[in-house]
C-alpha positions as CSV (number, residue, x, y, z in Angstrom):
1,X,40.9,-31.4,-5.3
2,X,41.1,-29.6,-8.6
3,X,41.4,-25.8,-8.7
4,X,37.9,-25.4,-10.1
5,X,36.4,-27.5,-7.3
6,X,38.4,-25.6,-4.7
7,X,36.9,-22.3,-6.0
8,X,33.5,-23.8,-6.0
9,X,33.9,-24.9,-2.4
10,X,35.2,-21.5,-1.4
11,X,32.1,-19.7,-2.8
12,X,29.8,-22.1,-1.1
13,X,31.5,-21.7,2.2
14,X,31.4,-17.9,1.8
15,X,27.6,-18.3,1.6
16,X,27.5,-20.3,4.8
17,X,29.8,-17.8,6.5
18,X,27.4,-15.0,5.5
19,X,24.4,-16.9,6.9
20,X,26.3,-17.6,10.2
21,X,26.8,-13.8,10.5
22,X,23.6,-12.4,9.2
23,X,21.1,-15.1,10.2
24,X,22.3,-16.0,13.6
25,X,18.9,-15.4,15.1
26,X,17.6,-18.2,12.8
27,X,20.5,-20.6,13.3
28,X,19.5,-24.1,14.5
29,X,22.6,-26.3,14.2
30,X,25.4,-27.4,12.0
31,X,26.8,-30.9,11.8
32,X,30.1,-32.0,10.2
33,X,30.7,-35.6,9.1
34,X,34.2,-36.7,8.1
35,X,35.0,-40.1,6.6
36,X,38.3,-41.8,6.0
37,X,38.0,-45.4,4.9
38,X,35.6,-47.1,7.3
39,X,36.1,-44.5,10.0
40,X,33.7,-41.7,10.6
41,X,34.3,-38.6,12.7
42,X,31.6,-36.0,13.7
43,X,31.7,-32.5,14.9
44,X,28.8,-30.2,15.8
45,X,28.2,-26.4,16.0
46,X,25.8,-24.8,18.3
47,X,24.9,-21.2,19.3
48,X,27.1,-19.7,22.0
49,X,27.0,-16.4,23.9
50,X,26.6,-13.1,22.0
51,X,27.9,-13.5,18.4
52,X,30.1,-16.6,18.9
53,X,29.3,-20.2,18.3
54,X,30.5,-23.4,20.1
55,X,32.3,-26.1,18.2
56,X,32.2,-29.6,19.7
57,X,34.9,-31.9,18.2
58,X,37.0,-34.8,19.5
59,X,35.7,-34.4,23.0
60,X,36.4,-30.7,23.3
61,X,34.1,-27.6,23.1
62,X,35.5,-24.2,22.2
63,X,34.1,-20.8,21.1
64,X,34.5,-20.1,17.4
65,X,33.3,-17.3,15.1
66,X,31.9,-17.6,11.6
67,X,35.3,-17.2,9.8
68,X,36.8,-19.9,12.0
69,X,33.9,-22.3,11.3
70,X,34.5,-22.1,7.6
71,X,38.2,-22.4,8.0
72,X,37.7,-25.5,10.2
73,X,35.6,-27.3,7.6
74,X,37.9,-26.3,4.7
75,X,41.0,-27.7,6.5
76,X,39.2,-30.9,7.4
77,X,38.3,-31.5,3.7
78,X,42.0,-31.9,3.0
79,X,42.4,-34.6,5.6
80,X,39.5,-36.9,4.8
81,X,38.1,-38.8,1.8
82,X,34.6,-37.5,2.3
83,X,33.4,-34.4,4.2
84,X,29.9,-33.2,4.7
85,X,28.5,-30.0,6.3
86,X,24.8,-29.9,7.1
87,X,23.8,-26.4,8.0
88,X,20.3,-25.9,9.4
89,X,18.5,-22.6,10.1
90,X,14.8,-22.0,10.5
91,X,13.1,-23.3,7.4
92,X,16.2,-24.2,5.5
93,X,18.7,-27.1,5.4
94,X,21.9,-26.7,3.3
95,X,24.2,-29.7,2.7
96,X,27.7,-29.4,1.3
97,X,29.5,-32.5,0.3
98,X,33.2,-32.8,-0.7
99,X,34.6,-36.1,-2.0
100,X,36.4,-37.7,-4.9
101,X,33.4,-36.9,-7.2
102,X,33.8,-33.2,-6.5
103,X,31.9,-30.5,-4.5
104,X,28.1,-30.4,-4.4
105,X,25.4,-28.5,-2.5
106,X,21.8,-29.2,-1.9
107,X,19.3,-26.8,-0.3
108,X,15.9,-27.9,0.9
109,X,13.1,-26.4,2.9
110,X,12.5,-28.0,6.3
111,X,9.3,-30.1,6.4
112,X,6.9,-30.8,9.2
113,X,7.7,-33.9,11.2
114,X,5.6,-36.9,10.1
115,X,3.8,-37.1,13.5
116,X,2.5,-33.5,12.9
117,X,0.3,-34.7,10.0
118,X,-2.4,-35.6,12.5
119,X,-3.5,-32.0,12.5
120,X,-4.3,-31.9,8.8
121,X,-7.5,-33.8,9.0
122,X,-8.7,-32.4,12.3
123,X,-12.5,-32.2,12.2
124,X,-12.5,-28.9,14.0
125,X,-10.8,-27.1,11.1
126,X,-12.8,-25.1,8.6
127,X,-11.8,-27.0,5.5
128,X,-13.5,-24.5,3.2
129,X,-10.6,-22.0,3.6
130,X,-6.9,-22.2,3.3
131,X,-5.1,-21.5,6.6
132,X,-1.9,-19.4,6.4
133,X,-0.8,-20.9,9.7
134,X,-1.2,-24.6,8.8
135,X,-1.6,-26.8,11.8
136,X,0.6,-29.6,10.5
137,X,3.6,-27.4,9.5
138,X,3.3,-25.0,12.5
139,X,2.7,-27.8,15.0
140,X,5.7,-27.1,17.3
141,X,4.6,-23.4,17.6
142,X,0.9,-24.3,18.0
143,X,1.7,-26.8,20.7
144,X,3.9,-24.3,22.6
145,X,1.1,-21.7,22.7
146,X,-1.4,-24.3,23.8
147,X,-3.6,-24.7,20.6
148,X,-2.5,-28.2,19.7
149,X,-2.4,-31.3,21.9
150,X,0.7,-33.5,22.1
151,X,-0.6,-35.7,19.3
152,X,-1.3,-32.8,16.9
153,X,-5.0,-32.2,17.4
154,X,-6.6,-28.8,18.0
155,X,-8.0,-28.5,21.5
156,X,-11.7,-28.1,21.5
157,X,-11.5,-24.9,23.6
158,X,-8.8,-23.4,21.4
159,X,-10.4,-23.7,17.9
160,X,-11.8,-20.1,18.1
161,X,-8.5,-18.7,19.2
162,X,-6.8,-20.5,16.3
163,X,-9.3,-19.2,13.8
164,X,-9.1,-15.7,15.2
165,X,-5.3,-15.7,14.9
166,X,-5.3,-17.1,11.4
167,X,-7.9,-14.6,10.2
168,X,-5.9,-11.8,11.6
169,X,-2.8,-13.0,9.7
170,X,-4.8,-13.3,6.5
171,X,-6.0,-9.6,6.8
172,X,-2.6,-8.1,7.6
173,X,-0.6,-10.3,5.2
174,X,-0.9,-7.9,2.2
175,X,1.0,-5.3,4.3
176,X,4.0,-7.5,4.6
177,X,3.8,-9.0,1.2
178,X,4.2,-5.6,-0.4
179,X,6.8,-4.3,2.1
180,X,10.3,-3.9,0.8
181,X,12.2,-3.5,4.1
182,X,15.5,-5.4,4.3
183,X,14.3,-6.5,7.8
184,X,10.8,-6.3,9.2
185,X,10.7,-4.8,12.7
186,X,7.4,-5.5,14.4
187,X,6.2,-4.3,17.7
188,X,3.5,-6.1,19.6
189,X,2.2,-3.5,22.1
190,X,0.5,-4.8,25.2
191,X,1.4,-8.3,24.0
192,X,0.0,-10.2,26.9
193,X,0.6,-14.0,26.4
194,X,2.1,-13.1,23.0
195,X,0.1,-15.6,20.9
196,X,0.1,-13.0,18.1
197,X,3.8,-12.2,18.4
198,X,4.7,-15.9,18.0
199,X,2.3,-16.5,15.1
200,X,3.4,-13.4,13.2
201,X,7.1,-14.4,13.8
202,X,6.3,-17.8,12.3
203,X,4.4,-16.3,9.4
204,X,7.0,-13.7,8.5
205,X,10.0,-16.0,8.8
206,X,8.8,-19.5,8.0
207,X,6.1,-18.7,5.5
208,X,7.2,-15.5,3.8
209,X,10.9,-16.2,4.3
210,X,11.6,-12.7,5.4
211,X,14.2,-11.4,7.8
212,X,12.3,-10.1,10.8
213,X,12.7,-9.0,14.4
214,X,9.8,-9.1,16.9
215,X,9.6,-7.0,20.1
216,X,6.8,-7.7,22.5
217,X,6.0,-5.0,25.1
218,X,3.8,-5.5,28.2
219,X,3.6,-3.8,31.6
220,X,3.2,-7.2,33.3
221,X,6.6,-8.7,34.1
222,X,5.1,-12.2,34.6
223,X,3.7,-12.5,31.1
224,X,6.9,-11.1,29.7
225,X,8.9,-13.7,31.5
226,X,6.7,-16.5,30.3
227,X,7.0,-15.2,26.7
228,X,10.8,-15.1,27.0
229,X,10.8,-18.8,28.1
230,X,8.5,-19.8,25.2
231,X,10.7,-18.1,22.7
232,X,13.8,-19.9,24.1
233,X,12.0,-23.3,23.9
234,X,11.0,-22.6,20.3
235,X,14.5,-21.4,19.3
236,X,13.0,-18.1,18.2
237,X,16.1,-16.0,18.8
238,X,14.9,-13.1,16.8
239,X,12.2,-12.3,19.4
240,X,12.6,-9.9,22.4
241,X,10.1,-9.3,25.2
242,X,10.3,-6.2,27.4
243,X,8.4,-5.3,30.6
244,X,7.7,-1.6,30.1
245,X,4.9,1.0,30.4
246,X,3.9,2.2,26.9
247,X,3.5,5.7,28.3
248,X,7.3,6.0,28.6
249,X,8.6,3.3,26.2
250,X,10.9,4.6,23.5
251,X,10.3,2.7,20.3
252,X,13.4,1.9,18.1
253,X,14.0,3.5,14.8
254,X,12.6,2.2,11.5
255,X,9.6,0.3,12.9
256,X,7.9,-1.6,10.2
257,X,4.7,-2.4,11.9
258,X,2.9,-2.1,15.3
259,X,0.3,-4.7,16.1
260,X,-2.1,-5.0,19.1
261,X,-4.8,-7.6,19.8
262,X,-7.4,-7.0,22.4
263,X,-5.4,-4.5,24.5
264,X,-7.8,-3.4,27.2
265,X,-9.2,0.2,27.3
266,X,-6.4,2.8,27.1
267,X,-3.8,0.2,26.3
268,X,-5.1,0.3,22.7
269,X,-4.5,4.0,22.7
270,X,-1.1,3.6,24.1
271,X,-0.3,1.1,21.3
272,X,-1.6,3.5,18.6
273,X,0.4,6.3,20.3
274,X,3.5,4.2,20.2
275,X,2.9,3.5,16.5
276,X,2.4,7.2,15.7
277,X,5.5,8.1,17.7
278,X,7.6,5.6,15.8
279,X,6.0,6.6,12.4
280,X,5.4,2.9,11.9
281,X,4.7,2.0,8.2
282,X,1.8,-0.2,9.2
283,X,-0.6,-0.5,12.1
284,X,-3.0,-3.5,12.7
285,X,-5.0,-3.1,15.9
286,X,-7.9,-5.0,17.3
287,X,-9.4,-2.9,20.2
288,X,-11.0,-4.5,23.3
289,X,-13.0,-2.9,26.0
290,X,-13.8,0.8,25.9
291,X,-14.1,2.8,29.2
292,X,-12.2,6.0,29.1
293,X,-14.7,8.2,27.1
294,X,-17.8,6.7,28.6
295,X,-18.3,9.3,31.3
296,X,-16.8,12.1,29.1
297,X,-18.7,12.3,25.9
298,X,-22.0,14.0,25.3
299,X,-23.9,14.4,22.0
300,X,-25.7,17.8,22.0
301,X,-29.3,17.4,21.2
302,X,-29.2,13.6,21.3
303,X,-28.9,13.1,25.1
304,X,-32.3,11.3,25.2
305,X,-30.8,8.5,23.1
306,X,-28.1,7.8,25.6
307,X,-30.1,8.0,28.8
308,X,-30.1,4.2,29.1
309,X,-26.8,2.9,30.2
310,X,-26.6,0.1,27.6
311,X,-27.1,2.5,24.7
312,X,-24.6,4.9,26.1
313,X,-22.0,2.1,26.4
314,X,-22.7,1.0,22.8
315,X,-22.5,4.5,21.5
316,X,-19.2,4.8,23.4
317,X,-17.8,1.7,21.6
318,X,-18.5,3.1,18.2
319,X,-17.4,6.7,19.1
320,X,-14.1,5.5,20.6
321,X,-13.0,3.3,17.6
322,X,-14.3,5.9,15.1
323,X,-12.2,8.6,16.7
324,X,-9.2,6.3,16.8
325,X,-9.5,5.8,13.1
326,X,-10.0,9.5,12.4
327,X,-7.0,10.3,14.6
328,X,-4.8,8.0,12.6
329,X,-5.9,9.7,9.4
330,X,-5.2,13.1,11.0
331,X,-1.7,11.9,11.8
332,X,-1.0,10.9,8.1
333,X,-2.2,7.3,7.8
334,X,-4.5,5.7,5.3
335,X,-7.0,3.8,7.3
336,X,-9.5,0.9,6.8
337,X,-11.7,-0.8,9.4
338,X,-13.0,-4.4,8.9
339,X,-14.6,-7.1,10.9
340,X,-11.9,-9.7,11.1
341,X,-14.0,-12.5,12.6
342,X,-17.7,-13.2,13.3
343,X,-19.3,-11.3,16.1
344,X,-20.5,-14.7,17.4
345,X,-16.8,-15.4,18.3
346,X,-16.3,-12.1,20.1
347,X,-18.1,-8.7,19.9
348,X,-14.6,-7.1,19.9
349,X,-14.0,-8.0,16.3
350,X,-13.0,-4.8,14.6
351,X,-9.5,-4.6,13.0
352,X,-8.2,-1.1,12.4
353,X,-5.5,-1.2,9.6
354,X,-3.4,1.8,8.8
355,X,-0.6,2.6,6.3
356,X,1.7,5.5,6.7
357,X,1.4,8.0,3.8
358,X,4.1,10.4,4.8
359,X,1.7,13.2,4.0
360,X,-0.2,15.6,6.2
361,X,-4.0,15.4,6.2
362,X,-5.3,18.8,7.3
363,X,-8.9,17.9,6.4
364,X,-8.9,14.9,8.7
365,X,-7.1,16.9,11.4
366,X,-9.8,19.6,11.3
367,X,-12.5,17.0,11.4
368,X,-11.0,15.3,14.4
369,X,-10.5,18.5,16.3
370,X,-14.1,19.5,15.5
371,X,-15.6,16.2,16.6
372,X,-13.5,16.1,19.8
373,X,-14.7,19.6,20.7
374,X,-18.3,18.7,20.0
375,X,-18.1,15.5,22.2
376,X,-16.0,17.2,24.9
377,X,-13.5,14.3,25.1
378,X,-9.8,13.8,25.7
379,X,-8.4,10.4,25.3
380,X,-5.1,8.8,26.2
381,X,-4.3,8.8,22.5
382,X,-4.7,12.6,22.5
383,X,-2.4,12.9,25.4
384,X,0.2,10.5,23.8
385,X,0.2,12.5,20.6
386,X,0.4,15.8,22.4
387,X,3.4,14.5,24.4
388,X,4.9,13.1,21.2
389,X,4.6,16.5,19.5
390,X,6.2,18.2,22.4
391,X,9.1,15.6,22.4
392,X,9.6,16.1,18.7
393,X,9.6,19.9,19.2
394,X,12.3,19.6,21.8
395,X,14.4,17.3,19.6
396,X,14.1,19.8,16.7
397,X,15.2,22.6,19.0
398,X,18.2,20.5,20.2
399,X,19.2,19.9,16.6
400,X,19.0,23.7,15.8
């Protein structure tokens, strides 16, 4: 091999080495093919424990790190007439070939398997809109979370769920498209079965091609265990699921976004409180049932309008979500509220979106305090924020 080709190979292998180190969570496999005359020899690389990999070659299996992987291939190229390295990570396949013609590299995006194309013409899809989570390309994911059948068709009873999830992604996509974080860290609070966690992971990594880490938190150990198993089956190594109470959960630093979909009653407030505590750059929350303030609030002078239980409950829904939005503004967020799907699909169809401004908003804070005093309410979100402020005060004192 000429000097120029050796230098080229060295640079290409440095790139693979960097991927093995930095993109381990997205690693799928690496295959080595060596040819000498009519003889062919193969080796394979797979993920091992912690940061190591496992190299399978000539009937043996041994732990190996990223530098050793590259050294192994480099040495084999000197022994064989033709050497090929096929490195695969989520969404990308890189092929390096070394032979008498020189050194070459080809990089391609992974395509959906041919059998997944059945989902494209599914009659249950809304063909008037462009789906961000396309059923054919995301088929392995959608099968795993129960939306697709084995032959790639959307289940009749899951079409609404699929549309809801895709509409959610469509509405939060601008947040992540404009974000400049080196790695997106997303928390799914009260994640439940984690449909949204998995879909957002797919969208961020496989569609936007962003480095990302997803943490799902739920108080129910069973759903956390099931989510962990699903992530393992999908090979989504950049996902973590934790059984924890959001009242005491300590979020990591530099959280990019907090999401929550239909977290019941105060779980929505716990999710928002977690986001505020972490000073998350973005929040995207779809509340569910509202109960906590129902027996607390009163509207002076308008009591006759809430004497009927159904009206009192509907007032409560609007008051609760309105106060949540105003509280976020008071805590320094720019807020918008939209209907993310038709109320025919579910009456719990409001999406609260918020972007951290890093600025105080004394006007919103005064308005919130005034409304809260007028209504006579104290929510779990109030308690979370008060606890957060106390914690931050203690931390500041410790620093002093």
